[in-house]
N, C-alpha and C positions, 0 to 999 in steps of 0.2 A: 496215201500215195507214198510218203516217205517211209512208212513201215514196210510196205511191200517191196519197194526198191531196195531198202536196207537188207531185207531177208534174201532177196534175189542175189545181191552182191555178195552176202555172206556165203550163200550156197556155192557161188562161183569160186570164191576164195578157198572154201573148204575142199572143193574138188581138186584145186591145185595142190593142196597140201596132202591129201589122202592118196594121190596117185603119182608119187615121185618116180616110181619104177615103170615107166611107160616104154612100150615097144618103140625102137628107133629114137630119133632125136626130137620129134615133134611133140610138144606138150599142149599146144593150143593155137589159137589164132585170133585175129581181129578182122572184122568184115566192114567194108565201106560200101554203101549201096544207094542207088536211086530206085524209086519204086512208083508203081501205078496202082492206085486203089479203085476198085469198082464195086460200089454198093449193089446188093442184089435184091432189095425190096424197099418199099416206101410206106407212108402212112396216109390213110384217107378216111375223112369223116364227112359225109354228105358231099357237098361240092367243093370241099377244101382238101387239097392234096399237098402233103409235105414230103419232100424227098431230099436225100443227100446226094450230091453230084460226084462223079468220078473226078480224081485229082492226081497230081504228081506229088512226090515227097522225097525225103532223104531219111537215111537211117544209119545207125552204128550198132555193130554187134560184136560179141566175143564168144569164144567157146574154149572149153578145156576137155582133154581126152581122159575118160575114165579107164578105157582100155582100147584095144585095137579097133573095136567096132562100135563104141558108144561114146558120145560127147555130150556135155551139158551146154546148151546154147542159151545165150541171153541177148535180147535185142531191144532197142529203143528206136521208134520210128516217129517222125514228125510230119504230119499231114495237115492240110488246111482246105477242106472241101467247102463248097457252098451249101447252105441250107436254103432250099427254094420252097416257098409257100405260094400256091396258086389258088385263088379264090375269086369268083365273080369276074373272071377275065383278067384279073390283075395278078402279077407275079412279083413277089418280093424275094430278094436275094441278099444273103449275108453270109460271110465266111466265118467258120468256127474252127478252133484248133482241135485236132484229134491226136492224142499221144498214146499209142499202144505200147505197153512194156510187157515183154513175153520171156518166159523161161521154160525150158523143158529138155528131156533127153532126146537125142537124135541117134537113130540106128543107121550105121554106115554099111554099104555093101558095094561090090563091084571092084574089080581089079583093073590094072592098066591105067590109062590116062583119064578116065572118067570116074570120079568118086561121087556116088549117089548117097543120099541120106533122106530119112523121113522120120517123123515122130509126132507125139502130142505136145501141147503147150498149155501152160497156165498163163492167162492173159489179163493184165490190168489195163482197163480203158479209162484214160483220163481226158476230160473234155474242157475246152474253154467256155466262154460265155458270149452271148450276143448282147451288146450294150445298147443298140438302137434298133427299132424305135422304143423297144422296152427291154428291160434288164432281164434276159432269159438265161438261166443256168441249167446245166445238165448234170445229173448224178454220175459219179464215177461207178465203175462196174468191174467186178472180178468174174471172169468167165474162162472159156476154153477155146482152144484152136488146134489146128493141125498144119504141118508144114512138110513140104518135100523139096529137095534141091539137089544141085550138082555143083561140084568144083572141078575145074579143069586146070591142072598145073601148067604154069607158064615158065616158071623157073624153080630153083631150089626153094625159094621162100614165098613166091607170089602165085596166086591162082585167079582165074576168072570164075565168077560165081553167079548163079541164077537160082531162084526159088519161087514157088507159088505157095500161098498160105491162105487159109480160111480162118476167120475168127467169128464166133457166134456172139456178136455184139449187138447191144441195143443202146439207144440214147433216150433216157427218161427225163423229161422237163422236171426240175426240182421245185415242184409246187403240189399242193393237194389235188389229186386227180389228174396230174399232168400226163399228157400223152406220151406214148412210147414210139420212137422211131426205131426201126429194126433194120439197120443197113446191112448187117451180116456180110461184111466186105470180103472180097477176094483181093489179095495183094500180091502183085507180081514184082519181084525185085531183081535188079542186075547190078553187079558191082565187082569189087576186087577183094580178095582175102590175102592177108599177110600171116604166114605161119611162123610160130616161134617154138 
């Protein structure tokens, strides 16, 4: 995780240095957002069904402009959904930390008050563990995602922001022959962007 996060931050810093002559005054921005994550699948073996629930979360992002229509976006999200295991009429519930870290180019289009963007992402999925009733750990994963969003300027520096994102994620129990959960989440985010 540290290596990936370090490379992502280095790429973001490099983009700032290699694009000093940008159109206009805007060089980048910082996004603050709340989000809703909705997993799209679950795992079932026999009469036992395991699923990840929908949840709310928070996130922080940054972007830098490569030119007038491309930015490099970097986001970190914090989510804590429930893992539910249903078997023999019993339902067990435990929350687990989900920390997606994403970086990728976003392609911007649209003139006027609505600034649209979309693009692919490289996503690093980092998971917490469930300590009770058993110590269950999940393997981290490097995968891909796609995101589309819109910024609506409110003032010279601030914008209202919204985006929808899909990440091709799975959660593999860190043990020999451990099962795979495949939440493949859709994440909807709303927040504010400060441009600098």
